[in-house]
N, C-alpha and C positions, 0 to 999 in steps of 0.2 A: 504494500500500500504506500510506503514511503516514496518509492521511485515513481509511482503513478502520480502522486501529489506534486512532487517536484517537477515532473515533466509537464503537467497541466499548468502549473504556475508560470513556468518559462514560456509555454505556448501562448499564454494570455498576456505576455509582456511584463510579468512580474519577475521578481528574483527570489530564488530559493537556495538554501544552503543547509547541509547536514552539519549540525554542530557536534553531534555525538551519534555514533552508530550503535544500534541495539541488536537484539536477536532478530534475525530475518523472519521468523515465524511466530515467536511468542512475545516479542517486545512491544510494549505500549508506546504510543507516540505523544510526546509533549510538543505543542506548537508554540513558538514565539512569533506572534503576529505584529507586523509593523505596517505603517502606511507612509511611504516616502521617507523611510528611516526614522519615523517618529511614532509616538503613541504605542510603546511596547506593552504587550499584554500576553498572558499565557492562556492556552486552552488545551483541553484533552477530551477524549471520548469518555462519556459518563452517562448517568441517568438524569434526564431532565425532570422538571416539576411534574410533568404528566406521566412519569413512570416509564417513558420511552427512551431509547438511546438518543443521545444528543451530544453536541459539542458544548462542554461546560467550562466556565471560567476557572482558572487555577492560579495559584501563586498569590503574591501580594496584590492588594487592591490598587496600589500605585507604585510604579517603578520609577525611581528618581533618575537613574542613568543606566548606561550599559553595564556597569560593574554590578549593580543590584540585580539585573537580569541574569548575568553570568553566575553570580553567587547563588541565586535561587535554583537554576537548573543544575548547577554543579552539585548542590546538596542533594537534590532529587536523584541525580545519577549515582552518587556515592552509595545510596541505599538501594538502587535498582540498576544493576549493570546491564540489564536487557533493554533499558529505556532508550528510545530514539529521541533526539532533540532536533527539531527542524525549525529553521527560521524562514518565514514567508513574508515577503514585502510586496503586497499587492492590495489594490483598492478593495474594500469590503471583504477583507480576508476571512472574517468569521463565517460569513455566508458561503464564500468560495470553498473554504475547507470543509464545512459541514456537507455541502453538496458532493464534493469529491470523495469524502469518507463515508457517504451514505448514512448520515445521521441528521436528525432534525428536519 
């Protein structure tokens, strides 16, 4: 799923980067979403308010800078070596990621 997500972002004119590679079959995906290099926020697959699979907000409510974002995903990765961390810089990244990942 990670490679498909990256490919689709690049095809749509966005930028995608793998910050950490996880297990190809069992690894969860943590997304760092940006818009034109700003407004960093984390999302991951989870269960929405309606009980259905959804893309849900993760991490700190507000990230002050790139170092805060790096610190968060590094801590998560230290507890879960299977975790993929993928940065996406694309307009309306949350909607785009949810559609690509088949949630929400």
